gemmi code that builds the backbone of each chain (N, CA, C; Angstrom):
import gemmi

chains = {
    "A": [
        ("UNK", (-24.807, -16.432, 0.794), (-23.528, -17.272, 0.713), (-22.503, -16.739, 1.668)),
        ("UNK", (-22.587, -16.880, 3.029), (-21.942, -16.312, 4.029), (-20.413, -17.317, 3.932)),
        ("UNK", (-19.355, -16.603, 4.404), (-18.172, -17.349, 4.509), (-17.874, -17.973, 3.181)),
        ("UNK", (-17.885, -17.708, 2.124), (-17.585, -18.192, 0.942), (-16.039, -17.877, 0.533)),
        ("UNK", (-15.341, -19.159, 0.183), (-13.980, -18.806, -0.209), (-13.944, -18.587, -1.523)),
        ("UNK", (-13.170, -17.596, -2.106), (-12.844, -17.379, -3.478), (-11.421, -17.428, -3.694)),
        ("UNK", (-10.942, -18.441, -4.435), (-9.526, -18.304, -5.028), (-9.322, -17.563, -6.121)),
        ("UNK", (-8.368, -16.565, -6.247), (-7.836, -15.808, -7.382), (-6.665, -15.637, -7.571)),
        ("UNK", (-6.241, -15.235, -8.753), (-4.950, -14.787, -9.475), (-5.136, -13.596, -10.222)),
        ("UNK", (-4.299, -12.855, -10.153), (-3.953, -11.889, -10.952), (-2.740, -11.255, -11.118)),
        ("UNK", (-2.316, -10.398, -12.182), (-1.147, -9.992, -12.632), (-1.154, -8.512, -12.989)),
        ("UNK", (-0.374, -7.598, -12.528), (-0.207, -6.071, -12.826), (1.019, -5.986, -13.329)),
        ("UNK", (1.428, -5.102, -14.278), (2.739, -4.923, -14.867), (2.830, -3.287, -15.029)),
        ("UNK", (4.078, -2.807, -14.701), (4.296, -1.547, -14.793), (5.699, -1.112, -15.357)),
        ("UNK", (6.086, -0.182, -16.079), (7.461, 0.062, -16.535), (7.862, 1.282, -16.001)),
        ("UNK", (8.828, 1.358, -15.306), (9.196, 2.631, -14.562), (10.576, 3.209, -15.145)),
        ("UNK", (10.390, 4.469, -15.273), (11.814, 5.175, -15.554), (12.911, 5.310, -14.603)),
        ("UNK", (13.389, 3.864, -14.088), (14.360, 4.268, -12.934), (14.911, 2.566, -13.051)),
        ("UNK", (16.041, 2.447, -12.997), (16.951, 1.242, -12.648), (16.360, 0.202, -11.686)),
        ("UNK", (16.234, -1.084, -11.847), (15.713, -2.094, -10.927), (16.244, -1.718, -9.435)),
        ("UNK", (17.687, -1.326, -9.333), (18.109, -1.391, -7.810), (17.137, -0.114, -7.368)),
        ("UNK", (16.596, 1.046, -7.758), (16.240, 2.051, -7.218), (14.734, 1.761, -7.140)),
        ("UNK", (14.131, 0.942, -7.936), (12.644, 0.399, -7.746), (12.531, -0.432, -6.581)),
        ("UNK", (13.338, -1.353, -6.665), (13.425, -2.526, -5.670), (13.642, -1.887, -4.213)),
        ("UNK", (14.671, -0.894, -4.142), (14.595, 0.047, -2.791), (13.422, 0.616, -2.345)),
        ("UNK", (12.699, 1.133, -3.283), (11.640, 1.924, -3.138), (10.259, 1.142, -2.603)),
        ("UNK", (10.503, 0.025, -3.264), (9.258, -1.088, -3.085), (9.547, -1.807, -1.605)),
        ("UNK", (10.915, -2.052, -1.083), (11.032, -2.453, -0.122), (11.545, -1.742, 1.270)),
        ("UNK", (12.269, -0.603, 1.058), (12.468, 0.263, 2.227), (11.452, 0.564, 2.920)),
        ("UNK", (11.252, 0.531, 4.327), (10.252, 0.872, 5.185), (9.682, 2.246, 5.077)),
        ("UNK", (11.018, 3.500, 5.356), (10.319, 4.731, 4.966), (9.962, 5.076, 3.599)),
        ("UNK", (10.481, 4.515, 2.517), (9.938, 4.938, 1.435), (8.583, 4.363, 1.274)),
        ("UNK", (8.124, 3.188, 1.946), (6.821, 2.482, 1.729), (5.921, 3.274, 2.528)),
        ("UNK", (6.237, 4.020, 3.645), (5.744, 4.840, 4.410), (5.141, 6.381, 3.453)),
        ("UNK", (6.063, 6.474, 2.664), (5.704, 7.775, 1.790), (4.616, 7.142, 0.627)),
        ("UNK", (4.603, 5.701, -0.222), (4.037, 5.840, -1.210), (2.809, 4.519, -1.115)),
        ("UNK", (2.928, 3.725, 0.099), (2.196, 2.832, 0.184), (1.251, 2.862, 1.579)),
        ("UNK", (1.677, 3.458, 2.461), (0.801, 3.500, 3.612), (0.167, 4.990, 3.986)),
        ("UNK", (0.722, 6.026, 3.585), (0.428, 7.293, 4.000), (-0.808, 7.655, 3.078)),
        ("UNK", (-2.101, 7.551, 3.657), (-3.369, 7.843, 2.711), (-4.092, 8.681, 3.381)),
        ("UNK", (-4.445, 9.976, 2.492), (-5.219, 10.833, 3.117), (-6.559, 10.474, 3.782)),
        ("UNK", (-6.560, 10.842, 5.040), (-7.897, 10.855, 5.919), (-7.829, 9.369, 6.530)),
        ("UNK", (-6.966, 8.673, 6.074), (-7.200, 7.234, 6.624), (-6.269, 7.452, 8.021)),
        ("UNK", (-6.449, 6.461, 8.941), (-5.839, 6.450, 10.253), (-5.074, 5.199, 10.215)),
        ("UNK", (-3.801, 5.497, 10.391), (-2.631, 4.466, 10.668), (-2.605, 4.590, 12.052)),
        ("UNK", (-3.007, 3.296, 12.871), (-2.920, 3.300, 14.208), (-1.532, 2.807, 14.756)),
        ("UNK", (-1.137, 1.860, 13.733), (0.093, 1.043, 14.166), (0.893, 0.556, 13.099)),
        ("UNK", (2.222, 0.938, 12.966), (2.952, 0.054, 11.839), (4.285, -0.473, 12.460)),
        ("UNK", (4.643, -1.720, 12.035), (6.039, -2.058, 12.653), (6.806, -3.089, 11.751)),
        ("UNK", (7.906, -3.168, 11.484), (8.532, -4.066, 10.755), (8.688, -3.489, 9.253)),
        ("UNK", (9.112, -4.363, 8.300), (9.110, -4.109, 7.168), (10.566, -4.197, 6.180)),
        ("UNK", (11.671, -4.374, 7.240), (12.701, -4.643, 6.618), (12.776, -5.635, 5.760)),
        ("UNK", (13.020, -5.825, 4.455), (13.210, -6.689, 3.449), (14.034, -7.643, 4.042)),
        ("UNK", (13.747, -9.091, 4.174), (14.681, -10.156, 4.319), (13.644, -11.283, 4.643)),
        ("UNK", (14.288, -12.572, 4.376), (13.773, -13.757, 4.468), (13.140, -13.820, 6.131)),
        ("UNK", (11.788, -14.005, 6.307), (11.214, -14.397, 7.636), (11.157, -12.968, 8.212)),
        ("UNK", (11.278, -11.904, 7.900), (11.121, -10.591, 8.258), (9.633, -10.319, 8.316)),
        ("UNK", (8.804, -9.773, 9.081), (7.391, -9.368, 9.119), (7.147, -7.894, 9.051)),
        ("UNK", (6.005, -7.645, 8.706), (5.449, -6.082, 8.738), (3.888, -6.267, 9.117)),
        ("UNK", (3.781, -5.267, 10.333), (2.335, -5.324, 10.748), (1.745, -4.126, 10.605)),
        ("UNK", (0.502, -3.636, 10.232), (-0.049, -2.353, 10.078), (-1.571, -2.569, 10.785)),
        ("UNK", (-1.972, -1.642, 11.233), (-3.648, -1.448, 11.800), (-3.899, -0.038, 11.377)),
        ("UNK", (-5.119, -0.093, 10.783), (-5.666, 1.203, 10.093), (-7.219, 1.098, 10.034)),
        ("UNK", (-7.719, 2.258, 9.876), (-9.027, 2.583, 9.785), (-9.471, 3.568, 8.758)),
        ("UNK", (-10.465, 3.235, 7.786), (-10.887, 4.029, 6.662), (-11.551, 5.329, 7.447)),
        ("UNK", (-11.274, 6.400, 6.459), (-11.800, 7.970, 6.857), (-13.329, 7.679, 7.440)),
        ("UNK", (-13.438, 8.422, 8.578), (-14.704, 8.392, 9.410), (-15.594, 7.041, 9.740)),
        ("UNK", (-14.504, 6.134, 9.858), (-15.009, 4.668, 10.357), (-14.151, 4.101, 11.448)),
        ("UNK", (-14.851, 3.267, 12.214), (-14.069, 2.984, 13.637), (-13.332, 1.597, 13.350)),
        ("UNK", (-14.019, 0.893, 12.423), (-13.586, -0.360, 12.030), (-11.877, -0.831, 11.721)),
        ("UNK", (-11.531, -1.611, 12.276), (-10.145, -1.839, 12.357), (-9.640, -2.867, 11.238)),
        ("UNK", (-8.762, -2.483, 10.179), (-8.310, -3.473, 9.225), (-7.007, -3.628, 9.670)),
        ("UNK", (-6.391, -4.936, 9.565), (-5.052, -5.386, 9.892), (-4.587, -5.941, 8.471)),
        ("UNK", (-3.326, -5.853, 8.595), (-2.520, -6.315, 7.437), (-1.021, -6.664, 8.097)),
        ("UNK", (-0.900, -8.116, 7.756), (0.436, -8.898, 8.330), (1.078, -9.603, 7.205)),
        ("UNK", (2.396, -9.042, 7.161), (2.841, -9.678, 5.969), (4.239, -10.213, 6.315)),
        ("UNK", (4.600, -11.389, 5.486), (5.774, -12.005, 5.736), (6.618, -12.357, 4.665)),
        ("UNK", (7.857, -12.011, 4.623), (8.638, -12.214, 3.432), (9.268, -13.423, 3.268)),
        ("UNK", (8.944, -14.389, 2.105), (9.474, -15.611, 2.252), (10.670, -15.822, 1.164)),
        ("UNK", (10.828, -14.768, 0.363), (11.753, -14.764, -0.454), (12.379, -13.451, -0.877)),
        ("UNK", (13.617, -13.259, -0.690), (14.149, -11.899, -1.258), (15.271, -12.042, -2.037)),
        ("UNK", (15.378, -11.879, -3.355), (16.540, -11.589, -4.161), (16.848, -10.004, -4.553)),
        ("UNK", (17.776, -9.448, -4.002), (17.957, -8.139, -4.140), (17.991, -7.604, -5.478)),
        ("UNK", (17.228, -6.443, -5.789), (16.930, -6.163, -7.116), (16.562, -6.846, -8.137)),
        ("UNK", (15.937, -7.969, -7.862), (15.294, -9.140, -8.884), (14.019, -9.419, -8.419)),
        ("UNK", (13.659, -9.821, -7.133), (12.156, -10.352, -6.697), (11.957, -10.225, -5.188)),
        ("UNK", (10.808, -10.039, -4.856), (10.515, -10.462, -3.487), (9.135, -11.212, -3.592)),
        ("UNK", (9.040, -12.260, -2.593), (8.003, -13.078, -2.446), (7.441, -12.843, -1.114)),
        ("UNK", (6.137, -12.528, -0.595), (5.645, -12.179, 0.472), (4.254, -12.838, 0.588)),
        ("UNK", (3.846, -13.349, 1.779), (2.622, -13.871, 2.087), (1.977, -12.842, 2.775)),
        ("UNK", (0.809, -12.451, 2.892), (0.051, -11.489, 3.635), (-1.313, -11.809, 4.019)),
        ("UNK", (-1.833, -11.537, 5.284), (-3.333, -11.849, 5.704), (-3.768, -10.497, 6.093)),
        ("UNK", (-5.101, -10.226, 5.652), (-5.804, -9.000, 6.195), (-6.929, -9.597, 6.947)),
        ("UNK", (-7.295, -8.722, 8.068), (-8.651, -9.007, 8.799), (-9.447, -7.661, 8.854)),
        ("UNK", (-10.770, -7.843, 8.924), (-11.622, -6.409, 9.026), (-12.496, -6.911, 10.177)),
        ("UNK", (-12.241, -5.865, 11.259), (-13.232, -5.963, 12.584), (-12.777, -7.270, 13.179)),
        ("UNK", (-11.550, -7.683, 13.050), (-11.446, -9.094, 13.781), (-11.492, -10.504, 13.202)),
        ("UNK", (-12.294, -10.088, 11.904), (-12.677, -11.376, 11.258), (-11.630, -11.622, 10.011)),
        ("UNK", (-11.125, -12.463, 9.835), (-10.362, -12.926, 8.504), (-10.817, -12.426, 7.393)),
        ("UNK", (-10.130, -11.841, 6.414), (-10.627, -11.405, 4.901), (-10.010, -11.977, 3.905)),
        ("UNK", (-8.464, -12.192, 3.908), (-7.939, -12.560, 3.047), (-6.660, -13.090, 3.323)),
        ("UNK", (-6.031, -14.070, 2.484), (-4.711, -14.604, 2.728), (-4.055, -14.466, 1.197)),
        ("UNK", (-2.898, -14.045, 1.176), (-2.471, -13.883, -0.509), (-0.691, -13.946, -0.305)),
        ("UNK", (-0.511, -14.657, -1.583), (0.807, -14.876, -1.978), (1.156, -13.734, -2.987)),
        ("UNK", (2.214, -13.056, -2.729), (2.374, -11.642, -3.767), (3.823, -12.084, -4.256)),
        ("UNK", (4.112, -12.079, -5.685), (5.369, -12.316, -6.291), (5.949, -10.949, -6.953)),
        ("UNK", (6.926, -10.029, -6.824), (7.291, -9.082, -7.409), (8.225, -9.258, -8.101)),
        ("UNK", (8.457, -9.065, -9.343), (9.637, -9.103, -10.009), (10.159, -8.074, -10.637)),
        ("UNK", (11.492, -7.639, -10.645), (12.075, -6.236, -11.013), (12.613, -6.735, -12.161)),
        ("UNK", (12.487, -6.369, -13.413), (13.095, -6.918, -14.722), (13.743, -5.566, -15.296)),
        ("UNK", (15.063, -5.889, -15.592), (15.682, -4.500, -16.404), (14.991, -4.496, -17.687)),
        ("UNK", (14.627, -3.249, -18.184), (14.059, -2.939, -19.625), (14.693, -1.793, -19.919)),
        ("UNK", (15.546, -1.947, -21.158), (16.202, -0.554, -21.468), (16.760, -0.044, -20.285)),
        ("UNK", (16.637, 1.362, -20.152), (17.282, 2.032, -18.697), (16.274, 1.923, -17.504)),
        ("UNK", (15.456, 1.363, -17.690), (14.284, 1.412, -16.855), (13.880, -0.145, -16.036)),
        ("UNK", (12.836, -0.266, -15.727), (12.536, -1.543, -14.924), (10.908, -1.828, -15.205)),
        ("UNK", (10.930, -3.131, -15.427), (9.418, -3.635, -15.621), (9.196, -4.222, -14.416)),
        ("UNK", (8.099, -3.910, -13.743), (7.807, -4.574, -12.619), (6.668, -5.406, -12.790)),
        ("UNK", (6.566, -6.534, -12.447), (5.521, -7.800, -12.770), (4.913, -8.137, -11.121)),
        ("UNK", (3.838, -7.798, -10.906), (3.130, -8.038, -9.449), (2.333, -9.163, -9.879)),
        ("UNK", (2.273, -10.593, -9.130), (1.413, -11.427, -9.306), (0.834, -11.728, -8.018)),
        ("UNK", (-0.565, -11.811, -7.900), (-1.258, -12.063, -6.282), (-1.831, -13.356, -6.772)),
        ("UNK", (-1.661, -14.269, -5.689), (-2.347, -15.531, -5.489), (-3.150, -15.567, -4.390)),
        ("UNK", (-4.340, -15.513, -4.261), (-5.088, -15.443, -2.980), (-6.377, -16.085, -2.679)),
        ("UNK", (-6.569, -16.227, -1.509), (-8.142, -16.778, -1.165), (-8.730, -15.814, -0.104)),
        ("UNK", (-9.837, -15.356, -0.537), (-10.836, -14.418, 0.133), (-11.789, -14.910, 0.793)),
        ("UNK", (-11.683, -14.631, 2.158), (-12.722, -15.396, 3.224), (-13.869, -14.300, 3.359)),
        ("UNK", (-13.981, -13.404, 2.707), (-14.965, -12.365, 3.103), (-16.591, -12.682, 2.833)),
        ("UNK", (-17.366, -12.917, 3.686), (-18.768, -13.083, 3.415), (-19.535, -11.975, 2.874)),
        ("UNK", (-18.930, -10.805, 3.240), (-19.676, -9.515, 2.993), (-18.482, -8.714, 2.154)),
        ("UNK", (-18.684, -9.183, 0.665), (-17.576, -8.720, 0.012), (-18.244, -7.046, -0.466)),
        ("UNK", (-19.389, -7.172, -0.570), (-20.096, -5.896, -1.100), (-19.271, -4.722, -0.399)),
        ("UNK", (-19.822, -4.679, 1.051), (-19.165, -3.640, 2.145), (-17.670, -3.243, 2.044)),
        ("UNK", (-17.188, -4.517, 1.704), (-15.492, -4.172, 1.900), (-15.006, -3.514, 0.306)),
        ("UNK", (-15.829, -4.059, -0.683), (-15.546, -3.327, -1.940), (-15.555, -1.880, -2.109)),
        ("UNK", (-17.044, -1.366, -1.452), (-17.230, -0.036, -1.125), (-16.017, 0.847, -0.451)),
        ("UNK", (-15.554, 0.079, 0.556), (-14.534, 0.480, 1.382), (-13.119, 0.967, 0.614)),
        ("UNK", (-12.967, -0.275, -0.041), (-11.784, 0.051, -1.012), (-11.758, 0.904, -1.861)),
        ("UNK", (-12.926, 1.217, -2.621), (-13.125, 2.198, -3.684), (-12.840, 3.642, -3.033)),
        ("UNK", (-13.721, 3.734, -1.712), (-13.135, 4.957, -1.004), (-11.598, 5.313, -0.944)),
        ("UNK", (-10.921, 4.050, -0.637), (-9.441, 4.190, -0.415), (-8.919, 4.730, -1.675)),
        ("UNK", (-9.311, 4.137, -2.806), (-8.939, 4.372, -4.179), (-8.959, 5.818, -4.716)),
        ("UNK", (-10.276, 6.338, -4.361), (-10.312, 7.835, -4.594), (-9.307, 8.649, -3.806)),
        ("UNK", (-9.127, 8.211, -2.525), (-8.472, 9.361, -1.685), (-7.095, 9.159, -2.130)),
        ("UNK", (-6.400, 7.796, -2.422), (-5.068, 7.426, -3.012), (-4.688, 8.465, -4.291)),
        ("UNK", (-6.052, 8.542, -5.192), (-5.893, 9.194, -6.460), (-5.629, 10.806, -5.867)),
        ("UNK", (-6.499, 11.192, -5.248), (-6.244, 12.686, -4.610), (-4.732, 12.851, -4.128)),
        ("UNK", (-4.243, 11.868, -3.362), (-3.063, 11.889, -2.727), (-2.045, 11.975, -3.887)),
        ("UNK", (-2.224, 11.341, -4.978), (-1.392, 11.249, -6.073), (-1.117, 12.735, -6.665)),
        ("UNK", (-2.424, 13.316, -6.891), (-2.404, 14.629, -7.648), (-1.593, 15.662, -6.815)),
        ("UNK", (-1.724, 15.364, -5.543), (-1.024, 16.449, -4.518), (0.484, 16.316, -4.753)),
        ("UNK", (0.975, 14.940, -5.168), (2.244, 15.074, -5.374), (2.981, 14.439, -3.830)),
    ],
    "B": [
        ("UNK", (-18.577, -27.677, -19.118), (-19.946, -27.641, -18.735), (-20.416, -26.168, -18.190)),
        ("UNK", (-19.343, -25.343, -17.750), (-19.743, -24.077, -17.053), (-20.247, -23.170, -18.361)),
        ("UNK", (-19.152, -23.385, -19.530), (-19.324, -22.440, -20.697), (-20.801, -23.248, -21.538)),
        ("UNK", (-20.823, -24.439, -21.435), (-22.281, -24.686, -21.901), (-23.289, -23.807, -21.239)),
        ("UNK", (-23.583, -23.850, -19.542), (-24.134, -23.275, -18.963), (-24.587, -21.876, -19.239)),
        ("UNK", (-23.593, -21.079, -19.471), (-23.369, -19.681, -19.936), (-24.500, -19.467, -21.002)),
        ("UNK", (-24.625, -20.580, -21.873), (-25.659, -20.265, -23.050), (-26.994, -20.350, -22.313)),
        ("UNK", (-27.237, -21.106, -21.368), (-28.670, -21.261, -20.757), (-28.650, -22.851, -20.050)),
        ("UNK", (-30.015, -22.822, -19.279), (-29.977, -24.289, -18.546), (-29.904, -25.405, -19.299)),
        ("UNK", (-29.578, -26.576, -18.944), (-29.459, -27.764, -19.761), (-29.338, -28.995, -19.018)),
        ("UNK", (-30.129, -29.984, -19.347), (-30.304, -31.047, -18.301), (-29.055, -31.882, -18.474)),
        ("UNK", (-28.883, -33.109, -17.586), (-27.577, -33.606, -17.365), (-27.131, -34.396, -18.408)),
        ("UNK", (-28.207, -34.767, -19.181), (-27.667, -35.247, -20.284), (-27.484, -34.596, -21.854)),
        ("UNK", (-28.141, -33.523, -21.581), (-27.409, -32.428, -22.554), (-25.958, -32.222, -22.389)),
        ("UNK", (-25.634, -31.942, -21.065), (-24.315, -31.580, -20.693), (-23.202, -32.647, -20.953)),
        ("UNK", (-23.831, -33.952, -20.992), (-22.869, -35.078, -20.933), (-22.511, -35.389, -22.619)),
        ("UNK", (-23.594, -35.012, -23.395), (-23.735, -35.277, -24.854), (-22.470, -35.125, -25.559)),
        ("UNK", (-21.472, -33.950, -25.414), (-20.404, -33.798, -26.277), (-19.201, -34.322, -25.214)),
        ("UNK", (-19.497, -34.715, -24.332), (-18.272, -35.207, -23.518), (-18.037, -36.761, -23.343)),
        ("UNK", (-16.578, -37.047, -23.548), (-16.320, -38.521, -23.348), (-16.391, -39.238, -22.091)),
        ("UNK", (-17.308, -38.979, -21.362), (-17.707, -39.390, -20.251), (-19.213, -40.177, -19.651)),
        ("UNK", (-19.072, -40.994, -18.955), (-20.468, -41.718, -18.478), (-21.239, -40.509, -17.898)),
        ("UNK", (-22.549, -40.717, -18.050), (-23.665, -39.991, -17.414), (-23.275, -39.627, -15.710)),
        ("UNK", (-22.950, -41.067, -15.115), (-22.757, -41.160, -13.709), (-21.392, -39.961, -13.588)),
        ("UNK", (-20.389, -40.175, -14.213), (-19.337, -39.256, -14.033), (-19.600, -37.865, -14.135)),
        ("UNK", (-20.470, -37.745, -15.101), (-20.705, -36.139, -15.336), (-21.887, -35.613, -14.157)),
        ("UNK", (-22.502, -36.648, -13.540), (-23.343, -36.435, -12.335), (-22.526, -36.041, -11.211)),
        ("UNK", (-21.514, -36.740, -11.078), (-20.344, -36.441, -9.952), (-19.871, -35.013, -10.072)),
        ("UNK", (-19.220, -34.679, -11.435), (-18.634, -33.354, -11.753), (-19.637, -32.405, -11.269)),
        ("UNK", (-20.909, -32.568, -11.635), (-22.187, -31.540, -11.404), (-22.381, -31.275, -9.892)),
        ("UNK", (-22.212, -32.455, -9.086), (-22.115, -32.395, -7.610), (-21.272, -31.718, -7.294)),
        ("UNK", (-20.157, -31.807, -7.622), (-18.723, -30.694, -7.276), (-18.979, -29.416, -7.475)),
        ("UNK", (-19.380, -28.983, -8.758), (-19.614, -27.627, -9.051), (-20.972, -27.044, -8.089)),
        ("UNK", (-22.112, -27.972, -8.121), (-23.035, -27.538, -6.818), (-22.372, -26.862, -5.708)),
        ("UNK", (-21.454, -28.120, -5.172), (-20.968, -27.912, -3.716), (-20.360, -26.475, -3.701)),
        ("UNK", (-19.560, -26.324, -4.923), (-18.650, -25.053, -5.201), (-19.595, -23.711, -5.257)),
        ("UNK", (-20.997, -24.193, -5.240), (-21.572, -23.031, -5.509), (-22.043, -22.118, -6.975)),
        ("UNK", (-21.254, -23.037, -7.740), (-21.331, -22.405, -9.122), (-22.306, -22.922, -10.199)),
        ("UNK", (-22.944, -23.981, -9.505), (-24.208, -24.495, -10.262), (-25.355, -24.749, -9.572)),
        ("UNK", (-26.639, -24.650, -9.917), (-27.900, -24.823, -9.057), (-28.346, -26.121, -10.008)),
        ("UNK", (-29.035, -26.985, -9.620), (-29.776, -27.846, -10.373), (-31.313, -28.365, -9.727)),
        ("UNK", (-32.016, -28.825, -10.360), (-33.457, -29.078, -10.052), (-33.912, -30.146, -10.909)),
        ("UNK", (-34.400, -31.161, -10.280), (-35.023, -32.335, -10.595), (-36.338, -32.196, -10.907)),
        ("UNK", (-36.979, -32.446, -12.099), (-38.397, -32.298, -12.350), (-38.476, -33.760, -12.957)),
        ("UNK", (-39.423, -34.704, -12.600), (-39.541, -36.017, -12.679), (-38.311, -36.767, -13.076)),
        ("UNK", (-37.971, -37.412, -14.043), (-36.444, -37.747, -14.328), (-35.348, -36.819, -15.003)),
        ("UNK", (-35.862, -35.742, -14.975), (-34.789, -34.988, -15.712), (-34.354, -34.074, -14.837)),
        ("UNK", (-32.829, -33.783, -14.430), (-32.323, -32.898, -13.809), (-31.785, -31.914, -14.559)),
        ("UNK", (-32.168, -30.814, -14.406), (-31.918, -29.489, -15.050), (-30.938, -28.484, -14.339)),
        ("UNK", (-29.812, -28.045, -14.790), (-28.692, -27.290, -14.302), (-28.651, -25.843, -14.973)),
        ("UNK", (-28.432, -24.979, -13.791), (-28.296, -23.679, -14.315), (-27.034, -23.175, -13.680)),
        ("UNK", (-26.574, -21.974, -14.429), (-25.242, -21.336, -13.800), (-25.663, -20.621, -12.435)),
        ("UNK", (-25.123, -20.706, -11.528), (-25.310, -19.668, -10.247), (-24.363, -18.818, -10.330)),
        ("UNK", (-24.581, -17.532, -10.762), (-23.625, -16.457, -11.169), (-23.123, -15.750, -9.760)),
        ("UNK", (-23.784, -16.017, -8.397), (-23.649, -15.269, -7.336), (-22.210, -15.124, -7.189)),
        ("UNK", (-21.382, -16.642, -6.874), (-20.226, -16.719, -6.615), (-19.388, -15.994, -7.724)),
        ("UNK", (-19.285, -16.232, -8.704), (-18.694, -15.790, -9.902), (-18.555, -14.592, -9.750)),
        ("UNK", (-19.728, -13.755, -9.721), (-19.891, -12.225, -9.571), (-18.968, -11.695, -8.404)),
        ("UNK", (-19.476, -12.488, -7.322), (-18.435, -11.727, -6.145), (-16.899, -12.011, -6.336)),
        ("UNK", (-16.560, -13.187, -7.122), (-15.104, -13.359, -7.137), (-14.743, -12.348, -8.121)),
        ("UNK", (-15.178, -12.144, -9.445), (-14.975, -11.256, -10.234), (-14.734, -9.656, -9.349)),
        ("UNK", (-15.696, -9.235, -8.881), (-15.752, -7.972, -8.277), (-14.434, -7.730, -7.218)),
        ("UNK", (-14.469, -9.036, -6.309), (-13.069, -8.938, -5.484), (-11.886, -8.800, -6.073)),
        ("UNK", (-11.646, -9.472, -7.309), (-10.331, -9.806, -7.891), (-10.268, -8.106, -8.690)),
        ("UNK", (-11.294, -7.649, -9.023), (-11.032, -6.366, -9.943), (-10.688, -5.199, -8.680)),
        ("UNK", (-11.414, -5.492, -7.467), (-10.942, -4.511, -6.220), (-9.687, -4.693, -6.014)),
        ("UNK", (-9.024, -5.865, -5.732), (-7.803, -5.830, -5.535), (-6.989, -5.363, -6.867)),
        ("UNK", (-7.301, -5.783, -7.927), (-6.138, -5.305, -8.806), (-6.183, -3.745, -9.016)),
        ("UNK", (-7.329, -3.347, -8.778), (-7.408, -1.714, -8.938), (-6.522, -1.223, -7.591)),
        ("UNK", (-6.683, -1.932, -6.597), (-5.639, -1.261, -5.342), (-4.344, -1.460, -5.602)),
        ("UNK", (-3.776, -2.711, -6.473), (-2.555, -2.883, -6.554), (-2.091, -1.733, -8.011)),
        ("UNK", (-3.243, -1.780, -8.741), (-2.529, -0.598, -9.814), (-2.544, 0.601, -9.138)),
        ("UNK", (-3.316, 1.162, -8.390), (-3.123, 2.347, -7.820), (-1.950, 2.599, -6.885)),
        ("UNK", (-1.612, 1.433, -6.138), (-0.155, 1.522, -5.318), (0.794, 1.563, -6.271)),
        ("UNK", (0.804, 0.933, -7.399), (2.079, 0.923, -8.631), (2.237, 2.325, -9.096)),
        ("UNK", (0.975, 3.027, -9.381), (0.985, 4.221, -10.037), (1.720, 5.181, -8.825)),
        ("UNK", (1.354, 5.079, -7.376), (1.850, 5.849, -6.527), (3.501, 5.545, -6.358)),
        ("UNK", (3.808, 4.318, -6.605), (5.261, 3.873, -6.482), (5.793, 4.909, -7.756)),
        ("UNK", (5.386, 4.748, -8.786), (5.830, 5.721, -10.127), (5.857, 7.252, -9.495)),
        ("UNK", (5.010, 7.527, -9.119), (5.104, 9.138, -8.697), (6.270, 9.375, -7.657)),
        ("UNK", (6.388, 8.112, -6.808), (7.652, 8.455, -5.712), (8.982, 8.378, -6.215)),
        ("UNK", (8.952, 7.253, -7.389), (10.171, 7.300, -8.194), (10.615, 8.363, -8.844)),
        ("UNK", (9.461, 9.035, -9.314), (9.696, 10.204, -10.457), (10.286, 11.354, -9.579)),
        ("UNK", (9.714, 11.541, -8.303), (10.028, 12.815, -7.260), (11.475, 12.666, -6.502)),
        ("UNK", (11.808, 11.161, -6.344), (13.109, 10.888, -6.017), (14.192, 10.578, -6.997)),
        ("UNK", (13.783, 10.673, -8.207), (14.661, 10.578, -9.177), (16.268, 11.473, -8.991)),
        ("UNK", (17.386, 10.805, -8.758), (18.808, 11.409, -8.511), (18.975, 12.146, -9.755)),
        ("UNK", (19.785, 13.177, -9.897), (20.290, 14.011, -10.948), (21.287, 13.240, -11.978)),
        ("UNK", (21.976, 12.324, -11.331), (22.701, 11.755, -12.062), (22.462, 10.305, -12.862)),
        ("UNK", (20.863, 10.205, -12.753), (20.467, 8.890, -13.599), (20.104, 9.170, -14.764)),
        ("UNK", (20.413, 8.646, -15.673), (19.820, 8.879, -17.097), (18.471, 8.924, -17.545)),
    ],
}
model = gemmi.Model(1)
for chain_id, residues in chains.items():
    chain = gemmi.Chain(chain_id)
    for i, (resn, *xyz) in enumerate(residues, 1):
        res = gemmi.Residue()
        res.name, res.seqid = resn, gemmi.SeqId(i, " ")
        for name, pos in zip(("N", "CA", "C"), xyz):
            atom = gemmi.Atom()
            atom.name, atom.element = name, gemmi.Element(name[0])
            atom.pos, atom.b_iso = gemmi.Position(*pos), 0.0
            res.add_atom(atom)
        chain.add_residue(res)
    model.add_chain(chain)
structure = gemmi.Structure()
structure.add_model(model)
structure.setup_entities()
């Protein structure tokens, strides 16, 4: 089944012990994102640009998994920014120059007690005909991300 | 229809039986499901038998799980970052 299109939606929630303003800042500030989102052990980040939160603002990155030459790109565009409340952005990924996925992500920052409930909803269409290989690659990333977390 | 097919293969008339639809309408629905790669059918004599094609569903499930895991891990990482940068005056 080459180049099958798969539409999907999923939702992930987290409660953080920090007020919405601080969670929003950590989620959207380019320097903060480099610390928790982009900096992954053994992965090569070839290029990164943009990332300032604002409607119409873009962020681009190019990276490769450990020990591999293949280039993965991620281009995202902010569609809606309500400071300390929510962001909505669209992003597209490519693998080795071939389109992989296009997604719409909605991130809500809801006050909960002294903390914040973050609700992440992704609606996407996945174009990859070779999902298996991609999944292995992502699982490798997850393992390394876990190691990075342990390191603090 | 997909729910019925998870039990096992069924003929078009078996699929149509519990539905308030004509046999022709059910046939059109099956054609759409076949085009989407969710259902396979085979005609033997006058009977068309449908089976669930799990390839696409399985790929989709795997992909969604992978994306979900990615996001879960990223949000965990955000939690670590927030804990590491917690200001002294934050309650």
